[in-house]
C-alpha positions in Angstrom: 128.1 0.7 25.1 128.9 -3.0 24.6 131.0 -4.7 21.9 130.6 -8.0 20.2 131.0 -11.2 22.1 134.5 -12.8 22.3 133.0 -16.3 22.0 131.6 -18.4 19.2 128.7 -20.7 20.0 128.8 -24.2 18.7 125.5 -25.8 18.0 125.1 -29.2 19.7 122.2 -31.5 19.0 120.3 -31.6 22.4 117.8 -34.3 21.4 120.1 -37.2 22.0 122.3 -35.6 24.7 121.0 -35.7 28.2 124.0 -35.6 30.7 123.9 -35.8 34.4 127.4 -35.4 35.7 129.7 -33.9 38.4 132.7 -31.4 37.9 135.1 -34.2 38.7 133.6 -36.4 35.9 134.8 -34.3 33.0 138.2 -34.9 31.3 139.8 -33.7 28.1 142.2 -36.5 26.9 144.1 -37.2 23.7 143.0 -40.8 23.5 144.7 -41.7 20.2 147.8 -39.5 20.4 146.7 -37.7 17.3 146.5 -34.2 19.0 142.7 -34.4 18.8 141.4 -34.2 22.3 138.2 -36.0 23.2 135.7 -35.1 25.9 135.1 -37.9 28.4 132.0 -37.6 30.6 131.1 -39.9 33.5 127.4 -39.8 33.2 125.4 -40.7 36.4 122.3 -41.4 34.5 118.7 -40.2 35.3 116.1 -42.2 37.2 116.6 -45.9 36.3 119.4 -45.3 33.7 122.7 -47.1 34.2 125.9 -45.0 34.7 128.0 -44.7 31.6 131.3 -43.4 30.4 130.6 -41.3 27.3 133.3 -40.1 24.8 132.6 -37.1 22.6 134.5 -36.1 19.4 133.6 -32.5 19.1 129.8 -32.5 19.4 129.3 -36.1 18.4 129.3 -39.0 20.8 131.5 -41.8 19.6 131.8 -44.3 22.6 129.4 -45.3 25.3 130.7 -47.7 28.1 128.6 -49.2 30.9 129.9 -48.6 34.4 129.2 -51.0 37.3 128.7 -48.1 39.8 128.3 -44.3 40.0 131.5 -42.6 38.8 133.2 -40.2 41.3 136.0 -39.0 39.1 137.4 -39.4 35.6 141.1 -38.6 34.8 143.6 -39.4 32.0 147.3 -40.0 32.5 150.4 -41.3 30.7 152.1 -44.2 32.4 155.4 -44.6 30.5 157.9 -42.5 28.5 158.7 -45.1 25.9 158.8 -44.2 22.2 156.7 -44.4 20.2 154.5 -42.9 22.8 151.8 -45.2 24.2 148.2 -44.0 24.4 147.1 -42.6 27.8 145.0 -44.6 30.2 141.7 -43.5 31.6 141.0 -43.9 35.4 137.5 -43.9 36.6 136.9 -43.9 40.4 133.8 -45.7 41.7 133.0 -46.5 45.3 136.2 -48.1 46.8 137.7 -49.1 43.4 139.5 -47.5 40.5 138.9 -48.9 37.0 141.9 -48.4 34.7 141.0 -48.4 30.9 143.6 -48.8 28.2 142.3 -48.2 24.6 138.9 -47.9 26.3 139.1 -51.5 27.5 139.3 -52.6 31.1 142.9 -53.1 32.0 143.3 -53.1 35.8 141.3 -52.7 39.0 142.7 -51.0 42.1 141.0 -51.4 45.4 141.7 -49.1 48.4 143.4 -51.0 51.3 141.0 -52.3 53.9 140.9 -51.0 57.4 140.4 -53.1 60.5 137.2 -52.6 62.4 137.2 -50.7 65.7 137.3 -52.9 68.8 134.0 -51.3 70.0 132.2 -52.3 66.8 133.7 -55.8 66.8 132.6 -56.4 70.4 129.0 -55.4 69.5 129.0 -57.8 66.5 130.2 -60.7 68.8 127.2 -60.1 71.0 124.9 -59.8 68.0 126.0 -63.1 66.6 125.3 -64.8 70.0 122.1 -66.9 69.5 120.9 -65.9 72.9 120.6 -62.3 71.7 118.4 -63.2 68.7 115.3 -61.6 70.1 113.9 -58.1 70.0 114.5 -57.3 73.7 118.2 -58.2 73.6 118.6 -56.8 70.1 117.4 -53.2 70.9 120.2 -52.2 73.3 122.9 -53.6 71.1 121.5 -51.7 68.1 121.5 -48.5 70.2 125.2 -49.1 71.0 125.9 -49.6 67.3 124.1 -46.4 66.4 126.1 -44.5 69.0 129.3 -45.1 67.0 130.0 -42.2 64.6 128.8 -42.8 61.0 132.3 -42.2 59.6 133.8 -44.9 61.8 131.1 -47.6 61.1 131.8 -50.2 58.4 129.5 -50.5 55.4 128.1 -53.8 56.8 127.1 -52.1 60.0 125.5 -49.2 58.2 123.5 -51.6 56.0 122.5 -53.6 59.0 121.1 -50.5 60.8 118.8 -49.8 57.8 117.0 -53.2 58.1 113.8 -53.6 60.2 113.6 -55.9 63.2 112.6 -59.0 61.2 115.2 -58.4 58.5 117.9 -57.9 61.2 117.0 -61.2 62.9 117.1 -63.1 59.6 120.4 -61.4 58.6 122.0 -62.5 61.9 120.8 -66.1 61.6 122.5 -66.5 58.2 125.8 -64.9 59.4 128.6 -67.4 59.8 131.6 -65.2 60.7 132.3 -61.8 62.1 132.9 -58.8 59.8 136.6 -58.9 59.1 137.5 -55.3 57.9 136.1 -52.0 56.7 136.5 -51.1 53.0 137.0 -47.3 52.7 135.3 -45.3 50.0 136.9 -43.0 47.5 136.0 -39.3 47.9 138.0 -37.6 45.1 140.7 -38.3 42.5 143.2 -36.3 40.5 146.7 -36.7 38.9 150.2 -35.5 39.7 153.1 -35.1 37.2 156.2 -37.2 38.1 159.2 -35.5 36.5 158.1 -33.1 33.9 155.3 -30.5 33.4 155.0 -31.5 29.7 151.5 -32.6 28.8 152.8 -36.0 27.7 154.8 -36.5 30.9 154.2 -39.5 33.2 151.7 -38.9 35.9 150.6 -40.7 39.0 147.1 -41.0 40.6 146.2 -39.1 43.8 143.3 -40.6 45.6 141.4 -39.1 48.6 139.4 -41.4 50.8 136.4 -40.9 53.1 138.7 -41.8 56.0 140.7 -38.6 55.5 143.7 -40.2 53.8 145.6 -39.1 50.6 147.1 -42.0 48.7 149.6 -41.6 45.7 149.8 -44.6 43.4 152.7 -45.7 41.2 151.9 -45.1 37.5 153.2 -48.5 36.4 152.2 -51.0 39.1 149.3 -49.0 40.6 150.5 -49.7 44.1 150.7 -47.2 46.9 153.9 -45.0 46.9 152.9 -42.6 49.6 150.1 -42.4 52.1 149.4 -39.5 54.4 146.7 -38.2 56.7 144.9 -35.1 55.6 144.8 -33.4 59.0 145.3 -34.0 62.7 141.6 -34.2 63.2 139.7 -36.3 60.8 138.6 -34.3 57.7 136.8 -35.7 54.7 138.3 -34.5 51.3 135.8 -33.0 48.8 138.1 -31.7 46.0 141.8 -31.8 45.4 144.0 -29.5 43.3 147.7 -30.6 42.7 150.6 -28.4 41.7 154.3 -29.3 41.3 156.1 -32.5 40.5 156.2 -35.7 42.6 160.0 -36.2 42.4 160.8 -32.5 43.0 158.2 -30.8 45.1 154.4 -30.7 45.1 151.5 -29.2 46.9 148.1 -30.9 47.3 145.4 -28.4 48.3 142.3 -30.1 49.6 138.8 -28.7 50.2 136.9 -30.7 52.9 133.3 -31.1 53.8 134.0 -29.5 57.2 134.4 -26.0 55.8 138.2 -26.1 55.8 141.0 -26.1 53.3 144.1 -28.3 54.1 147.6 -28.5 52.6 149.8 -31.6 52.0 153.4 -31.3 50.8 156.2 -33.7 49.7 157.4 -36.0 52.5 154.7 -34.9 54.9 153.1 -37.8 56.8 150.3 -35.5 57.9 148.8 -32.4 56.3 148.0 -29.1 58.0 144.9 -26.9 58.2 145.3 -23.8 56.0 142.1 -21.8 56.8 138.5 -22.2 57.7 135.5 -20.7 55.8 132.2 -19.4 57.2 130.0 -21.5 54.9 130.4 -24.8 53.0 132.8 -24.8 50.1 131.4 -25.3 46.6 134.6 -25.4 44.6 138.3 -24.4 44.8 141.0 -23.7 42.2 144.7 -23.0 42.7 146.7 -20.5 40.5 149.8 -22.1 39.0 151.6 -18.7 39.1 151.7 -18.0 42.8 149.7 -20.9 44.3 147.0 -18.6 45.5 143.7 -20.4 46.3 140.3 -19.3 44.9 137.3 -20.5 46.8 133.5 -20.1 46.2 131.2 -20.7 49.1 127.5 -21.0 49.9 127.5 -17.4 51.3 127.6 -16.0 47.7 131.3 -15.1 47.8 134.5 -15.6 45.8 137.5 -15.3 48.0 141.3 -15.4 47.3 143.8 -16.7 49.8 147.5 -16.7 49.7 149.5 -20.0 49.7 149.9 -19.6 53.4 146.1 -19.3 54.0 145.9 -15.5 54.5 142.8 -13.9 53.0 143.7 -11.4 50.3 140.3 -10.2 48.9 136.8 -11.4 48.3 133.8 -10.5 46.1 130.1 -10.8 46.9 127.5 -11.9 44.4 123.8 -11.3 44.2 123.2 -14.9 43.4 124.8 -18.2 44.6 127.9 -19.4 42.7 127.5 -22.9 41.3 130.7 -23.7 39.5 134.3 -22.5 39.3 137.2 -23.1 36.8 140.4 -21.5 35.6 140.6 -20.2 32.0 144.3 -20.1 31.0 144.8 -18.3 27.7 148.4 -19.0 26.6 148.7 -16.7 23.6 147.6 -13.8 25.7 149.6 -14.8 28.8 146.7 -14.5 31.2 144.7 -16.8 33.4 141.1 -15.9 34.1 138.7 -17.2 36.7 135.3 -18.3 35.5 132.4 -18.2 38.0 128.9 -19.5 37.1 125.9 -18.2 39.1 122.6 -19.7 39.7 121.0 -16.8 37.8 122.5 -18.1 34.5 125.3 -15.5 34.4 128.9 -16.6 33.8 131.6 -14.0 34.7 135.3 -14.1 34.0 137.7 -12.3 36.4 141.3 -11.4 36.3 142.1 -11.0 40.0 139.0 -9.3 41.3 138.4 -7.3 38.1 135.8 -8.6 35.8 136.9 -8.9 32.2 133.9 -10.6 30.5 130.4 -11.8 31.1 128.1 -14.2 29.4 124.5 -15.2 30.0 123.6 -18.9 29.8 120.0 -19.7 29.2 120.0 -22.3 31.9 121.8 -22.9 35.2 125.3 -24.3 34.8 126.0 -27.6 36.4 129.5 -28.4 35.2 132.0 -26.4 33.2 135.6 -27.0 32.0 138.0 -25.0 29.8 140.7 -26.5 27.6 141.6 -28.1 24.3 138.8 -30.0 22.5 139.5 -31.5 19.1 142.0 -29.2 17.4 140.7 -26.0 19.1 142.9 -24.9 22.0 140.5 -22.6 23.9 137.0 -24.2 24.2 134.5 -23.7 27.0 132.6 -26.9 27.8 129.3 -26.3 29.7 126.8 -28.9 30.9 123.6 -27.4 32.2 121.4 -28.7 35.0 118.8 -29.9 32.5 121.5 -32.1 30.7 122.3 -29.9 27.7 125.9 -29.7 26.4 127.1 -26.3 25.3 130.4 -25.4 23.6 131.9 -21.9 23.3 135.1 -21.3 21.3 137.3 -18.3 22.1 137.8 -16.0 19.1 141.4 -15.6 18.0 140.9 -11.8 18.0 139.6 -11.7 21.5 141.2 -9.3 23.9 140.7 -9.1 27.7 142.5 -5.9 28.4 140.9 -3.5 31.0 139.9 -1.1 28.2 138.1 -3.8 26.2 135.2 -4.7 28.4 132.3 -6.5 26.6 129.6 -5.1 28.9 128.1 -1.8 30.0 130.0 0.1 32.6 126.8 0.5 34.7 126.3 -3.2 34.7 129.9 -4.0 35.9 129.0 -3.7 39.5 127.6 -7.2 40.0 129.8 -8.6 42.7 132.7 -6.2 42.0 133.6 -3.0 43.8 132.6 0.2 42.0 135.2 2.9 41.6 135.0 5.9 43.8 133.4 9.0 42.4 136.0 11.7 43.2 134.7 15.2 42.6 136.7 17.8 40.7 138.9 20.2 42.6 136.9 23.4 43.5 138.2 26.9 43.9 137.8 26.7 47.7 139.9 23.5 47.8 142.7 25.2 45.8 142.7 28.3 48.1 142.8 26.1 51.2 145.7 24.1 49.8 147.6 27.3 49.1 147.0 28.5 52.6 148.2 25.2 54.1 151.4 25.4 52.0 152.1 29.0 53.1 151.4 28.5 56.9 152.1 24.9 57.7 153.9 25.5 61.1 151.3 27.9 62.5 148.4 25.7 61.4 150.0 22.6 62.9 150.6 24.4 66.3 147.0 25.7 66.4 145.7 22.2 65.7 147.8 20.6 68.4 146.8 23.4 70.9 143.1 22.8 70.2 143.6 19.0 70.4 145.2 19.3 73.8 142.4 21.5 75.1 139.9 18.9 73.9 141.8 16.2 75.7 142.0 18.2 78.9 138.3 19.0 78.8 137.5 15.3 78.3 139.8 14.3 81.2 138.2 16.9 83.6 134.7 15.7 82.7 135.7 12.1 83.3 137.4 12.9 86.6 134.3 14.9 87.8 132.0 12.0 86.9 134.3 9.5 88.7 134.5 11.7 91.9 130.7 12.2 92.0 130.0 8.6 90.9 127.4 10.1 88.6 127.4 7.2 86.1 125.4 4.0 85.6 128.4 1.6 85.6 130.8 1.2 88.5 134.5 1.4 87.8 137.0 -1.1 89.3 137.4 -4.8 89.8 135.6 -4.8 93.2 132.4 -3.3 91.9 131.4 -4.9 88.5 127.9 -3.4 88.8 125.5 -1.8 86.4 122.5 0.3 87.6 119.5 1.4 85.7 115.9 2.6 86.5 112.5 2.3 84.8 109.6 4.6 85.6 105.9 3.5 85.1 102.6 5.2 85.6 100.6 8.3 84.9 100.9 9.8 88.4 100.7 11.1 90.9 102.0 7.7 92.2 104.7 6.2 90.0 106.3 2.8 90.1 110.1 3.0 89.9 112.0 -0.3 89.2 115.7 -0.4 89.9 117.7 -2.9 87.9 121.1 -3.9 89.4 123.3 -6.2 87.4 126.5 -8.0 88.3 128.6 -8.1 85.2 131.3 -10.3 86.7 131.4 -13.9 85.6 133.4 -15.1 88.6 132.7 -12.9 91.6 129.6 -12.3 93.7 128.8 -8.8 95.2 127.3 -8.2 98.7 126.9 -5.5 101.2 125.1 -3.0 98.9 122.3 -0.6 99.7 120.2 2.0 97.9 119.5 5.6 99.0 117.0 7.9 97.3 117.6 11.6 97.2 114.5 13.6 96.1 113.1 17.1 96.6 110.9 16.4 99.6 108.3 19.2 99.1 107.5 17.7 95.6 108.1 13.9 95.9 107.7 11.3 98.6 109.6 8.0 98.4 107.9 5.0 100.0 111.2 3.2 100.8 114.0 5.8 100.7 116.6 3.3 101.9 116.8 -0.4 100.8 119.3 -3.1 101.3 120.4 -5.1 98.3 120.8 -8.9 98.8 123.8 -10.8 97.5 124.2 -10.6 93.7 125.4 -13.9 92.1 127.8 -13.7 89.1 126.2 -12.8 85.8 122.8 -12.1 87.4 120.5 -9.1 87.8 118.0 -8.0 90.5 114.9 -5.8 90.1 113.8 -3.8 93.2 110.5 -1.9 92.8 109.4 1.1 94.9 106.8 3.8 94.8 107.4 7.6 94.4 104.4 9.9 94.8 104.3 13.5 93.6 102.9 15.9 96.2 100.7 18.9 95.3 100.1 22.0 97.4 96.6 23.1 98.4 96.6 25.8 95.8 97.8 24.3 92.5 99.4 26.7 90.1 97.7 26.6 86.7 101.1 26.3 85.0 101.3 22.7 86.2 98.8 21.7 83.5 101.3 22.8 80.9 104.0 20.4 82.0 102.6 17.6 79.9 102.8 19.8 76.9 106.2 21.4 77.4 107.8 18.2 79.0 109.6 20.3 81.6 109.3 19.6 85.3 112.3 21.6 86.4 115.2 20.6 88.6 112.7 19.6 91.3 111.6 16.6 89.2 115.0 15.0 89.4 115.5 12.0 91.8 119.0 10.8 92.4 119.6 7.1 93.4 122.9 6.4 95.2 124.3 2.9 95.4 126.3 2.5 98.7 128.6 -0.2 99.9 129.7 -1.1 103.4 133.2 0.3 104.3 133.2 3.1 101.6 132.5 6.7 102.4 131.6 7.7 98.8 128.8 6.0 96.8 129.8 3.2 94.4 127.7 4.9 91.6 124.7 7.1 91.2 121.8 7.3 88.7 119.6 10.3 88.1 115.9 9.7 87.1 113.9 12.4 85.4 110.4 12.0 86.8 107.6 12.5 84.2 104.9 15.1 84.9 101.6 13.8 86.3 98.7 13.6 83.9 96.4 16.6 84.7 93.4 14.2 84.6 95.0 12.3 87.5 95.3 15.3 89.8 92.8 15.1 92.8 89.5 16.7 92.2 89.5 19.0 95.2 92.9 20.4 94.2 91.6 21.1 90.7 88.6 22.9 92.1 91.0 25.1 94.2 93.0 25.8 91.0 89.9 27.2 89.3 89.7 30.0 91.8 92.8 31.7 90.3 90.5 33.3 87.7 
């Protein structure tokens, strides 16, 4: 039985609101220092619409700023500790530039430092600018050389040049007057890091991740680089960053990359290290402020938790693909939940790997964030894929204890592990427990005796098989051989194909031969002895031969029943021995059970003789 929902739905007019945003483009900021938090959304726009920075007061849009490029991240931060306290600034990352807004007016622009072009790319451009190469025949090999350079290393000018057709490329080269000077890196992600205090009004600095795999920390007053570090030894492209700690004390920057990895960067590190790899691409990550454990949702429909050292602790499997992840800290209850939105429209809240709440959203969630909006401290902001804005306020009487689950028990198995159904103790179980308590020594000695007998029997059987070589795989480093046989035909002539395989990856095998051992009155082998040619490493050889079943002049009528009973007796066994030069015993042996001959394939004259038994 389910109870009432813990959330209050806030009606938002959806006629004028059509948002198209990313998870990094949402920020909750106290713009006027009046303790009334505003919602800032970096809207990408739809179709031919211009990107905008929209500010919402509750459910009402109050500001709309045009942006020169697509926003990659929106954050708010305090840059000074002077009193009276100054209003926070808003940083919007776009392309290779960060726009700093103070009082929602452009205050400063910060550009990422440029990077010198690679010598290989520079040499190609020198040849391209040579007027002697301004023809299609000379241009094609130079373009091929330019395309061979990895896309991540190429400058933006080179990438744009490769998109042109031949005529546009020639025209572009004719108007060029100087070589490309440098490469301007692009911003991949942005976040903030507290300087000295965890107070929400404390001074913060910007942390920027570039497409070149570098993490840059900017001074909050001058917006110049204070620290620059590489993300990893091998080039990794950051996708999402989560920062914990303080810059002047100690901090951890956990970075999810596009190469299915999660990296870590600490204070005074010039180069980060790889924490762990994932099987599929990462959708989103979050870091717990309590123990720095890392929560990751991936494209393989999983939510996994890793320790701060990168060791996997647990994981949950979902029926549908997760699309968004965020932490839900509820201060007055002293818990932090993990919210996971699925492509089916469900939104689940977990405490660890135990589900505490579930909601159904009518549409697929695109972006979600939890925090203070207006004067309400616990508000869930949800933007759907169709552009609708949804607000859910947590009730003050809400309880997320394990006993207060707002869903049916039968439905709680979506993605979570179901508890084991342990049966009640039966009378037989109680009697057996009493007997074990009364006779523990005698029962243990009997168990050990039977276990030793089983081990002895297994050892004897293994030794007997090794002495007789009656197994299909040779033992030892000198004979890495596997032997098998296939029987084809209806009889009386059968085709037997022997398959010999050398399982060694480094050593060839030679000096082998095959010997057939059959009951001569019943079967005749066309080639009872065959030499095996040299076997190369990791190769197999198929050797076919014919085996004919021999019938007496007077055929016993019981032979017609072999096809029904499936029994040919011990005389139908053919043993194949694999021999090697210099060894007295066979390397290995295989036994083939010959199938009975189809009665319709028995020679006609012998069948006539068989009818005289009546």
